[in-house]
KOLLUM-626605 format. One record per atom (N, C-alpha, C): atom name; residue in three letters; x, y, z; chain. Coordinates in steps of 0.2 Angstrom, whole numbers, plus 2048, in hexadecimal, padded with zeros to 3 digits. Atoms other than C-alpha are relative to their C-alpha. Example, Ala and Ser with C-alpha at 12.3 -4.5 7.8 and 13.67 -1.06 7.14 Angstrom:
N;ALA;804;7FA;800;A;
CA;ALA;83E;7EA;827;A;
C;ALA;804;806;800;A;
N;SER;7FC;7FA;7FF;A;
CA;SER;844;7FB;824;A;
C;SER;7FC;805;803;A;
END
This chain:
N;MET;804;7FA;800;A;
CA;MET;800;800;800;A;
C;MET;804;805;802;A;
N;ALA;7FD;7F9;800;A;
CA;ALA;807;811;7FB;A;
C;ALA;7FE;805;806;A;
N;THR;802;7FC;7FA;A;
CA;THR;809;81E;809;A;
C;THR;802;807;7FB;A;
N;ASP;800;7F9;803;A;
CA;ASP;806;831;803;A;
C;ASP;805;804;806;A;
N;TYR;7FC;7FD;7FB;A;
CA;TYR;811;83E;80B;A;
C;TYR;7FE;808;7FE;A;
N;SER;801;7F8;802;A;
CA;SER;80C;852;80B;A;
C;SER;805;803;805;A;
N;PRO;7FB;7FC;7FB;A;
CA;PRO;817;85F;814;A;
C;PRO;7FA;803;805;A;
N;VAL;803;7FE;7FA;A;
CA;VAL;812;866;825;A;
C;VAL;7FC;806;7FF;A;
N;TYR;803;7FA;803;A;
CA;TYR;80F;877;81E;A;
C;TYR;7FE;802;7F8;A;
N;ALA;801;7FE;806;A;
CA;ALA;80C;880;80F;A;
C;ALA;805;7FC;7FB;A;
N;PRO;7FC;803;804;A;
CA;PRO;815;876;800;A;
C;PRO;804;805;7FB;A;
N;GLY;7FC;7FC;805;A;
CA;GLY;823;87C;7F5;A;
C;GLY;7FD;7FF;7F9;A;
N;ALA;801;802;807;A;
CA;ALA;823;87B;7E2;A;
C;ALA;801;7F8;7FF;A;
N;ALA;7FF;808;800;A;
CA;ALA;821;868;7DD;A;
C;ALA;800;7FF;7F8;A;
N;PHE;7FF;802;807;A;
CA;PHE;825;85F;7CD;A;
C;PHE;800;7F9;7FF;A;
N;SER;7FF;808;802;A;
CA;SER;824;84E;7C4;A;
C;SER;808;7FE;7FE;A;
N;ALA;7FB;803;802;A;
CA;ALA;833;843;7C3;A;
C;ALA;801;7F9;800;A;
N;THR;801;806;801;A;
CA;THR;837;833;7BD;A;
C;THR;807;7FC;806;A;
N;THR;7FC;802;7FB;A;
CA;THR;83F;828;7CB;A;
C;THR;805;7FA;7FD;A;
N;SER;7FB;807;803;A;
CA;SER;850;81C;7C8;A;
C;SER;801;7FB;804;A;
N;GLY;800;804;7FB;A;
CA;GLY;84C;813;7D8;A;
C;GLY;7FA;800;803;A;
N;ALA;805;7FF;7FC;A;
CA;ALA;83E;810;7E3;A;
C;ALA;801;804;804;A;
N;VAL;800;7FC;7FB;A;
CA;VAL;83A;81E;7EE;A;
C;VAL;7FA;7FF;805;A;
N;THR;805;800;7FB;A;
CA;THR;82F;821;7FE;A;
C;THR;7FD;805;802;A;
N;ALA;804;7FA;7FE;A;
CA;ALA;823;82E;803;A;
C;ALA;805;804;805;A;
N;GLY;7FD;7FB;7FA;A;
CA;GLY;82E;83D;80C;A;
C;GLY;808;7FF;7FF;A;
N;GLN;7F8;801;802;A;
CA;GLN;83F;837;806;A;
C;GLN;803;807;7FC;A;
N;ALA;7FD;7FA;803;A;
CA;ALA;84B;845;801;A;
C;ALA;803;7FD;7F9;A;
N;LEU;7FE;802;807;A;
CA;LEU;84F;843;7EE;A;
C;LEU;806;803;7FD;A;
N;ILE;7FB;7FD;803;A;
CA;ILE;85E;846;7E3;A;
C;ILE;7FF;7FF;7F9;A;
N;VAL;800;802;808;A;
CA;VAL;860;847;7D0;A;
C;VAL;805;7FA;7FF;A;
N;SER;7FD;806;801;A;
CA;SER;866;836;7CC;A;
C;SER;803;7FF;7F8;A;
N;GLY;7FD;801;807;A;
CA;GLY;869;838;7B9;A;
C;GLY;7FB;805;7FC;A;
N;ASP;804;7FB;804;A;
CA;ASP;861;840;7AA;A;
C;ASP;7F8;800;801;A;
N;GLY;807;7FF;7FF;A;
CA;GLY;84F;845;7AF;A;
C;GLY;7FE;7FB;806;A;
N;THR;803;805;7FB;A;
CA;THR;84F;838;7BE;A;
C;THR;802;802;807;A;
N;VAL;7FE;7FF;7FA;A;
CA;VAL;850;839;7D0;A;
C;VAL;800;7FA;805;A;
N;ALA;800;806;7FC;A;
CA;ALA;853;82D;7DF;A;
C;ALA;800;802;807;A;
N;ALA;7FE;7FF;7F9;A;
CA;ALA;854;82D;7F2;A;
C;ALA;807;802;801;A;
N;SER;7F9;7FF;7FD;A;
CA;SER;863;834;7F9;A;
C;SER;804;7FC;803;A;
N;SER;7FC;806;7FE;A;
CA;SER;871;829;7FF;A;
C;SER;807;802;804;A;
N;ALA;7FA;7FC;7FC;A;
CA;ALA;87D;837;807;A;
C;ALA;7FE;807;7FE;A;
N;ALA;801;7F9;802;A;
CA;ALA;87F;849;807;A;
C;ALA;801;803;7F8;A;
N;SER;800;7FE;806;A;
CA;SER;87C;851;7F5;A;
C;SER;7FE;806;7FE;A;
N;VAL;802;7F9;802;A;
CA;VAL;87C;861;7EC;A;
C;VAL;7FA;7FF;7FB;A;
N;ALA;804;800;806;A;
CA;ALA;870;859;7E0;A;
C;ALA;7F9;7FE;803;A;
N;TYR;806;800;7FC;A;
CA;TYR;861;85A;7ED;A;
C;TYR;7FB;803;7FC;A;
N;VAL;806;7FC;803;A;
CA;VAL;850;85E;7E3;A;
C;VAL;7FB;801;805;A;
N;GLY;805;7FE;7FC;A;
CA;GLY;843;85C;7F1;A;
C;GLY;7FE;7F9;802;A;
N;ILE;803;806;7FC;A;
CA;ILE;838;84F;7FA;A;
C;ILE;7FC;7FC;7FB;A;
N;ALA;803;803;804;A;
CA;ALA;82F;840;7F3;A;
C;ALA;7F8;801;803;A;
N;ALA;808;800;7FD;A;
CA;ALA;81B;843;7F4;A;
C;ALA;7FC;7F9;801;A;
N;PHE;804;807;7FF;A;
CA;PHE;817;830;7F4;A;
C;PHE;804;7FC;7FE;A;
N;ASP;7FC;806;802;A;
CA;ASP;81E;81F;7F1;A;
C;ASP;800;7FF;7F9;A;
N;ALA;7FF;800;808;A;
CA;ALA;824;81C;7E0;A;
C;ALA;804;7FA;7FF;A;
N;ALA;7FE;806;802;A;
CA;ALA;82A;80C;7D7;A;
C;ALA;807;804;7FC;A;
N;SER;7FB;7FE;805;A;
CA;SER;83B;80E;7CD;A;
C;SER;7FD;7FF;7F9;A;
N;GLY;804;800;807;A;
CA;GLY;837;814;7BC;A;
C;GLY;7F9;804;800;A;
N;ALA;806;7FC;7FF;A;
CA;ALA;827;81D;7C3;A;
C;ALA;801;807;800;A;
N;ASP;800;7FA;7FE;A;
CA;ASP;823;82E;7C4;A;
C;ASP;7FE;803;807;A;
N;VAL;800;7FD;7F9;A;
CA;VAL;824;838;7D5;A;
C;VAL;7FF;807;7FF;A;
N;THR;7FF;7F9;800;A;
CA;THR;81E;849;7D9;A;
C;THR;806;802;806;A;
N;VAL;7FB;7FD;7FB;A;
CA;VAL;82D;852;7E1;A;
C;VAL;7FF;807;803;A;
N;ILE;801;7FA;7FE;A;
CA;ILE;82A;860;7ED;A;
C;ILE;806;803;803;A;
N;SER;7FB;7FC;7FF;A;
CA;SER;835;86E;7F0;A;
C;SER;7FE;805;805;A;
N;GLY;801;7FB;7FB;A;
CA;GLY;836;87A;800;A;
C;GLY;7FA;7FD;805;A;
N;GLY;804;802;7FB;A;
CA;GLY;82A;87A;80E;A;
C;GLY;803;7FD;806;A;
N;VAL;7FE;803;7FA;A;
CA;VAL;82B;873;81F;A;
C;VAL;7FC;7F8;800;A;
N;HIS;801;807;800;A;
CA;HIS;82C;860;821;A;
C;HIS;802;7FC;806;A;
N;ILE;7FC;804;7FB;A;
CA;ILE;82E;853;82D;A;
C;ILE;801;7F9;7FD;A;
N;LEU;7FC;805;804;A;
CA;LEU;83B;847;827;A;
C;LEU;803;7FB;804;A;
N;ALA;7FC;807;7FC;A;
CA;ALA;846;836;82B;A;
C;ALA;805;805;803;A;
N;ALA;7FA;7FC;7FC;A;
CA;ALA;854;83D;837;A;
C;ALA;806;7FA;7FF;A;
N;SER;7FB;804;800;A;
CA;SER;865;834;834;A;
C;SER;804;803;805;A;
N;GLY;7FB;7FF;7FB;A;
CA;GLY;86E;835;844;A;
C;GLY;7FC;807;804;A;
N;ALA;803;7FA;7FC;A;
CA;ALA;86C;844;851;A;
C;ALA;800;806;7FD;A;
N;ILE;801;7FA;803;A;
CA;ILE;865;854;84B;A;
C;ILE;7FD;805;805;A;
N;ASN;803;7FE;7FC;A;
CA;ASN;862;862;856;A;
C;ASN;7FD;806;7FC;A;
N;ALA;804;7FB;805;A;
CA;ALA;855;871;852;A;
C;ALA;805;807;7FF;A;
N;GLY;7FB;7FA;802;A;
CA;GLY;85F;880;849;A;
C;GLY;806;7FD;7FD;A;
N;GLU;7FA;803;804;A;
CA;GLU;86B;874;841;A;
C;GLU;7FE;7FF;7F9;A;
N;LEU;801;801;806;A;
CA;LEU;86E;874;82F;A;
C;LEU;7FF;7F9;7FD;A;
N;VAL;800;807;801;A;
CA;VAL;86A;864;826;A;
C;VAL;800;7FF;7F8;A;
N;THR;7FF;802;807;A;
CA;THR;86E;85B;815;A;
C;THR;7FD;7F8;7FF;A;
N;THR;805;807;802;A;
CA;THR;868;84B;80C;A;
C;THR;806;7FC;803;A;
N;ALA;7FC;807;7FC;A;
CA;ALA;86F;83A;815;A;
C;ALA;7FC;7FA;7FD;A;
N;ALA;802;806;803;A;
CA;ALA;86D;828;811;A;
C;ALA;7F8;7FF;801;A;
N;ALA;807;802;800;A;
CA;ALA;85C;820;80E;A;
C;ALA;7FB;806;7FF;A;
N;GLY;805;7FB;801;A;
CA;GLY;854;831;809;A;
C;GLY;7FF;804;806;A;
N;ALA;801;7FE;7F9;A;
CA;ALA;856;837;81B;A;
C;ALA;804;806;7FF;A;
N;VAL;7FD;7FA;800;A;
CA;VAL;85E;848;820;A;
C;VAL;805;7FF;806;A;
N;ALA;7FB;801;7FA;A;
CA;ALA;86E;84A;82C;A;
C;ALA;803;808;801;A;
N;THR;7FE;7FA;7FE;A;
CA;THR;876;859;833;A;
C;THR;806;801;7FB;A;
N;GLN;7FC;7FE;805;A;
CA;GLN;881;863;827;A;
C;GLN;808;7FE;802;A;
N;GLY;7F9;801;7FE;A;
CA;GLY;891;860;831;A;
C;GLY;804;807;801;A;
N;SER;7FB;7FB;7FF;A;
CA;SER;8A0;86C;833;A;
C;SER;7FF;805;7F9;A;
N;ALA;800;7FC;804;A;
CA;ALA;89E;87B;828;A;
C;ALA;806;800;7FA;A;
N;THR;7FA;7FE;805;A;
CA;THR;8AA;87B;817;A;
C;THR;7FB;801;7FA;A;
N;ALA;804;7FE;806;A;
CA;ALA;8A5;881;806;A;
C;ALA;7FF;7FB;7FB;A;
N;ALA;803;806;804;A;
CA;ALA;8A3;870;7FF;A;
C;ALA;7FB;7FD;803;A;
N;ASN;806;803;7FE;A;
CA;ASN;896;86A;80B;A;
C;ASN;7FA;806;801;A;
N;ASP;805;7FB;800;A;
CA;ASP;88D;87C;80D;A;
C;ASP;7FC;800;7F9;A;
N;VAL;805;801;806;A;
CA;VAL;886;879;7FB;A;
C;VAL;7FB;7FA;801;A;
N;GLN;804;806;7FF;A;
CA;GLN;87E;869;802;A;
C;GLN;7FA;801;804;A;
N;VAL;806;7FF;7FA;A;
CA;VAL;872;870;80F;A;
C;VAL;7F9;801;7FD;A;
N;ILE;807;800;803;A;
CA;ILE;860;86E;80B;A;
C;ILE;7FA;805;805;A;
N;GLY;805;7FD;7FB;A;
CA;GLY;859;876;81B;A;
C;GLY;802;800;807;A;
N;VAL;7FD;800;7F9;A;
CA;VAL;859;879;82D;A;
C;VAL;7FA;7FD;803;A;
N;ALA;805;804;7FC;A;
CA;ALA;851;86F;83B;A;
C;ALA;7FD;805;805;A;
N;LEU;803;7FD;7FB;A;
CA;LEU;843;877;844;A;
C;LEU;7FF;7FC;806;A;
N;THR;802;804;7FB;A;
CA;THR;842;869;850;A;
C;THR;807;7FC;802;A;
N;THR;7FB;805;7FE;A;
CA;THR;84E;85D;85A;A;
C;THR;7FE;7FA;7FD;A;
N;ALA;804;807;803;A;
CA;ALA;84C;84C;851;A;
C;ALA;7FF;7FB;807;A;
N;ALA;804;804;7FB;A;
CA;ALA;842;840;85B;A;
C;ALA;7FD;7FA;7FC;A;
N;ALA;803;806;803;A;
CA;ALA;83E;82E;857;A;
C;ALA;801;800;7F8;A;
N;SER;7FD;7FF;808;A;
CA;SER;848;831;847;A;
C;SER;7FD;804;7FB;A;
N;LYS;803;7FB;806;A;
CA;LYS;83D;83F;83F;A;
C;LYS;803;807;804;A;
N;VAL;800;7F9;7FE;A;
CA;VAL;841;851;83F;A;
C;VAL;7FC;805;7FC;A;
N;THR;803;7FB;804;A;
CA;THR;838;861;839;A;
C;THR;805;805;7FD;A;
N;VAL;7FC;7FB;804;A;
CA;VAL;841;86A;82C;A;
C;VAL;7FD;804;7FB;A;
N;LYS;803;7FA;804;A;
CA;LYS;83F;87B;823;A;
C;LYS;805;7FF;7FB;A;
N;LEU;7FB;801;805;A;
CA;LEU;846;877;812;A;
C;LEU;801;805;7FC;A;
N;PHE;7FF;7FA;804;A;
CA;PHE;84F;884;809;A;
C;PHE;800;800;7F9;A;
N;ARG;801;802;808;A;
CA;ARG;84D;87C;7F7;A;
C;ARG;7FC;7FB;7FF;A;
END
């Protein structure tokens, strides 16, 4: 059974893309190829948005950009920390500030992660 996902508050811009692997509602997505997206597997500058619903590999999925979302947290995240994409389509803290990883920031945590979930205001 598919699970739908909606942002906590007003959604950002949305668009449709083809998946290059199965994705789950609420996962952070990255550009994975020519016109395709996939769940993030690590910090990435190729972040494009959040999967609006479950989609099989090769299927179309709606990608939501911006807004405030409750996302899977990879590790400890404190309110106010900058976050980036992580394994399994989750988000993690940005880590130490460097020019290389500053471009990987996708948002700021509004809450401290609890039960592996964190509320994030997405920048893009």
